[in-house]
C-alpha positions as CSV (number, residue, x, y, z in Angstrom):
1,M,0.0,0.0,0.0
2,T,1.4,3.4,-1.0
3,K,2.0,5.7,2.0
4,I,0.1,9.0,1.7
5,D,1.8,12.0,3.3
6,Q,-0.6,13.9,5.6
7,S,1.6,17.0,6.1
8,R,3.6,19.3,3.8
9,L,6.9,21.0,4.5
10,I,6.8,24.8,3.8
11,T,9.1,27.7,4.5
12,I,7.8,30.3,7.0
13,R,9.0,33.6,8.3
14,K,9.2,33.5,12.1
15,L,9.1,36.6,14.2
16,S,10.8,36.3,17.6
17,A,10.0,38.4,20.7
18,N,12.9,40.7,20.0
19,Q,11.5,41.4,16.5
20,L,14.1,39.2,14.7
21,I,12.7,37.7,11.5
22,T,14.1,34.3,10.4
23,E,13.1,31.8,7.7
24,E,12.5,28.2,8.9
25,P,10.9,25.1,7.6
26,D,7.5,24.1,9.1
27,E,5.1,21.3,8.5
28,V,1.4,22.0,8.0
29,A,-1.5,19.5,7.8
30,L,-2.8,18.6,4.4
31,E,-6.4,19.6,3.6
32,E,-7.9,18.5,0.3
33,P,-11.5,17.9,-1.0
34,L,-12.9,14.3,-1.2
35,E,-15.8,13.9,-3.5
36,I,-18.0,10.9,-2.3
37,R,-19.9,9.1,-5.0
38,I,-22.5,6.3,-4.7
39,R,-22.9,4.2,-7.9
40,G,-21.1,7.0,-9.8
41,N,-23.4,9.8,-8.5
42,A,-21.7,12.5,-6.4
43,I,-23.6,13.0,-3.1
44,A,-21.1,15.0,-0.9
45,T,-17.8,16.7,-0.9
46,T,-15.9,16.9,2.4
47,M,-12.6,18.7,3.2
48,R,-10.3,16.1,4.7
49,T,-6.7,15.1,5.3
50,P,-5.8,12.5,2.6
51,G,-5.3,9.0,3.8
52,N,-7.7,6.2,4.9
53,D,-10.3,7.5,2.4
54,I,-11.9,4.1,1.9
55,D,-12.5,4.0,5.7
56,L,-13.9,7.5,5.6
57,V,-16.4,6.7,2.9
58,A,-17.5,3.5,4.6
59,G,-18.0,5.4,7.9
60,F,-19.8,8.3,6.1
61,I,-22.4,6.1,4.4
62,L,-23.0,4.1,7.6
63,T,-23.4,7.2,9.8
64,E,-25.6,8.9,7.3
65,G,-28.0,5.9,7.4
66,I,-27.3,4.9,3.8
67,I,-26.1,1.4,4.8
68,K,-26.5,-0.7,7.9
69,K,-23.8,-3.4,7.6
70,R,-20.7,-4.6,5.8
71,S,-22.6,-6.8,3.4
72,D,-24.3,-3.7,2.0
73,I,-21.0,-2.6,0.5
74,L,-19.7,-4.4,-2.6
75,E,-16.6,-2.2,-3.1
76,I,-15.3,1.3,-2.3
77,A,-12.5,2.6,-4.6
78,H,-10.9,5.8,-5.8
79,C,-12.0,6.8,-9.3
80,V,-9.5,6.2,-12.1
81,D,-11.0,9.1,-14.1
82,D,-9.8,11.6,-11.4
83,K,-6.9,12.8,-13.6
84,T,-6.4,16.2,-12.0
85,T,-5.5,14.8,-8.5
86,N,-3.7,11.6,-9.2
87,N,-6.8,9.5,-8.7
88,Q,-7.0,10.4,-5.0
89,N,-9.7,12.9,-4.5
90,I,-12.8,11.1,-5.7
91,A,-14.1,7.9,-4.2
92,N,-17.0,5.8,-5.4
93,A,-19.1,3.3,-3.3
94,Y,-20.6,0.4,-5.1
95,L,-23.5,-0.9,-3.0
96,N,-25.6,-4.1,-2.9
97,P,-28.3,-3.7,-5.6
98,N,-31.1,-4.1,-3.0
99,I,-30.0,-0.8,-1.3
100,G,-32.2,2.0,-2.5
101,I,-30.7,5.4,-2.9
102,D,-32.3,8.9,-3.1
103,S,-29.3,10.9,-4.2
104,E,-31.0,14.3,-4.0
105,K,-32.3,13.6,-0.5
106,I,-28.8,12.6,0.7
107,K,-27.4,15.7,-0.8
108,R,-29.9,17.9,1.0
109,H,-29.3,16.1,4.3
110,F,-25.6,16.4,4.0
111,Y,-25.8,20.1,3.1
112,A,-28.0,20.7,6.1
113,N,-25.5,18.9,8.4
114,S,-22.5,20.8,6.9
115,S,-24.3,24.2,7.2
116,C,-25.3,23.6,10.9
117,G,-28.9,24.0,9.6
118,I,-30.3,21.4,11.9
119,C,-31.0,21.5,15.6
120,G,-33.3,20.8,18.5
121,K,-35.8,18.1,19.4
122,T,-37.0,17.5,15.8
123,T,-33.5,16.7,14.8
124,I,-33.0,14.1,17.5
125,E,-36.3,12.4,16.7
126,S,-35.5,12.2,13.0
127,V,-32.2,10.5,13.8
128,Q,-33.9,8.1,16.2
129,S,-36.1,6.9,13.3
130,L,-32.9,5.7,11.5
131,F,-30.9,4.3,14.4
132,P,-32.1,2.4,17.6
133,L,-31.3,3.6,21.1
134,I,-28.1,2.2,22.7
135,E,-28.8,-0.9,24.7
136,S,-25.5,-1.8,26.3
137,D,-24.6,-2.9,29.8
138,I,-20.8,-2.5,29.4
139,S,-18.9,-0.7,32.1
140,I,-15.4,0.7,32.5
141,S,-13.5,2.1,35.5
142,I,-12.6,5.7,36.0
143,K,-9.0,4.6,36.5
144,E,-8.8,3.0,33.1
145,L,-10.6,5.9,31.4
146,G,-8.1,8.3,32.9
147,K,-5.3,6.7,30.8
148,F,-7.1,7.3,27.5
149,P,-6.1,10.9,26.9
150,Q,-2.3,10.1,27.0
151,K,-2.9,7.0,24.8
152,L,-4.7,9.2,22.3
153,R,-1.9,11.7,22.3
154,D,0.6,9.0,21.7
155,A,-1.3,7.9,18.6
156,Q,-1.4,11.3,17.1
157,N,1.7,11.1,14.9
158,T,0.8,13.8,12.4
159,F,-0.5,16.1,15.1
160,K,3.0,16.0,16.7
161,Q,4.4,17.3,13.4
162,T,1.8,19.9,12.6
163,G,-0.4,20.7,15.6
164,G,-3.3,20.9,13.2
165,L,-5.3,17.7,13.3
166,H,-8.2,16.3,15.2
167,A,-8.0,12.7,16.4
168,A,-10.5,9.9,17.2
169,A,-9.8,6.4,18.6
170,L,-11.8,3.4,19.5
171,F,-10.8,1.6,22.7
172,D,-12.0,-1.7,24.1
173,I,-13.1,-1.8,27.7
174,H,-9.6,-3.1,28.7
175,G,-8.0,0.2,27.5
176,S,-6.4,-1.1,24.3
177,I,-6.8,1.0,21.1
178,I,-8.6,-0.8,18.4
179,H,-8.0,1.8,15.8
180,S,-7.2,5.6,15.7
181,S,-7.3,8.2,13.0
182,E,-6.4,11.9,12.4
183,D,-8.1,14.5,10.2
184,V,-8.6,18.2,9.8
185,G,-12.3,17.5,10.4
186,R,-13.3,16.0,13.7
187,H,-16.3,14.4,12.1
188,N,-14.0,12.9,9.4
189,A,-11.7,11.4,12.1
190,V,-14.8,9.7,13.6
191,D,-16.0,8.4,10.2
192,K,-12.6,7.0,9.6
193,V,-12.5,4.9,12.7
194,I,-16.1,3.8,12.4
195,G,-15.6,2.9,8.7
196,Y,-12.4,0.9,9.5
197,S,-14.5,-1.1,11.9
198,V,-17.4,-1.6,9.5
199,L,-15.2,-2.9,6.7
200,R,-13.6,-5.4,9.1
201,E,-16.9,-6.3,10.8
202,I,-15.6,-5.2,14.2
203,E,-18.5,-5.1,16.8
204,L,-18.6,-1.6,18.4
205,S,-21.3,-2.1,21.0
206,S,-18.6,-2.8,23.7
207,T,-16.2,0.1,22.8
208,V,-15.4,3.6,23.8
209,L,-14.9,6.4,21.3
210,M,-12.4,9.0,22.4
211,V,-12.0,12.3,20.5
212,S,-9.4,15.1,20.9
213,G,-11.7,18.1,20.7
214,R,-15.2,19.1,21.6
215,V,-18.2,16.8,21.2
216,S,-21.0,18.1,18.9
217,Y,-24.4,16.7,18.0
218,E,-22.9,15.3,14.8
219,I,-20.3,13.2,16.7
220,M,-23.0,11.8,19.0
221,Q,-25.1,11.0,15.9
222,K,-22.3,9.1,14.3
223,S,-21.6,7.2,17.5
224,L,-25.2,6.2,17.7
225,A,-25.1,4.9,14.1
226,G,-22.1,2.8,15.0
227,K,-23.8,1.5,18.2
228,I,-21.0,3.0,20.3
229,P,-22.2,3.3,24.0
230,I,-19.6,5.6,25.5
231,V,-18.1,8.8,24.0
232,A,-15.3,10.6,25.8
233,A,-13.6,13.9,24.9
234,I,-10.6,16.0,25.9
235,S,-12.8,19.1,25.5
236,A,-16.5,20.1,26.2
237,P,-19.7,18.8,24.7
238,T,-22.4,21.1,23.3
239,S,-25.8,21.4,24.8
240,L,-27.4,19.5,21.9
241,A,-24.8,16.7,22.2
242,V,-25.8,16.3,25.9
243,E,-29.5,16.2,25.0
244,F,-28.9,13.8,22.2
245,A,-26.9,11.4,24.5
246,T,-29.6,11.5,27.1
247,E,-32.4,10.7,24.6
248,N,-30.4,7.8,23.1
249,K,-29.0,6.3,26.3
250,Q,-25.4,7.1,25.5
251,T,-22.7,7.8,28.0
252,L,-21.0,11.2,27.4
253,I,-17.8,12.3,29.2
254,G,-16.0,15.6,28.7
255,F,-13.1,17.6,30.0
256,M,-10.8,14.6,30.4
257,R,-7.8,16.5,31.7
258,N,-5.3,16.1,34.6
259,N,-7.0,12.9,35.8
260,K,-10.4,14.6,36.0
261,M,-13.5,14.3,33.9
262,N,-17.2,15.4,33.8
263,I,-19.7,12.6,33.2
264,Y,-22.7,14.3,31.6
265,T,-25.0,11.3,30.9
266,G,-25.0,7.5,31.3
267,H,-23.0,7.5,34.6
268,E,-24.2,3.9,35.3
269,R,-21.5,2.6,32.8
270,I,-18.7,4.3,34.8
271,Y,-17.4,3.0,38.1
């Protein structure tokens, strides 16, 4: 498999405290568009960090409710007609013929998500019509959870170089990382780890999702689609994320810093 660079070396002018200007090399995170197609029809374009695109597409079509399981996917591949970007910025999903697709409806839904044009109780109820509530009796200790932030930082290889990427990781209840990913978009990082699991048929109902930034409604929605019962974050959740987690019986943890954390919902899974 060809390694895809996720950062680029550039020359910057650096101004010091004593007003001295020097030229130095610096690495910045890559950000490029990925056009997602289903059966050749473009349904969405997302700005992402190149790499793990197949996982990203698999996670996206699952968390948007287009597919339910691995057998719904025949193949996901980059398009060979993408001549302007070395065949890397367009990916097409070939789905089982029995999967019905309303491309225009998907486009409208994705645009609404991307534009923050959805909110409130109506939004939560519409998502619940696609995905069932979380029914999981797993539990994990506070002591074990307290180790997750450092483990996530240790897995952020490109962040160490650039300081410009979000991260997401799936942990098992014993504290081992199942898979981690980085991306300029926090939602893309989540789609990548969920998609990785979908393609390998990894059961997520006994896992914990850890993210490096804040937790929005969209991240909770994607976790619900993946049947992930516990979501933890270095930063804060939004009000709608807390409401969504409550309605869908998800455990939501935030501000995991300095061996402290806030448990907003689903405290019965934490001991």
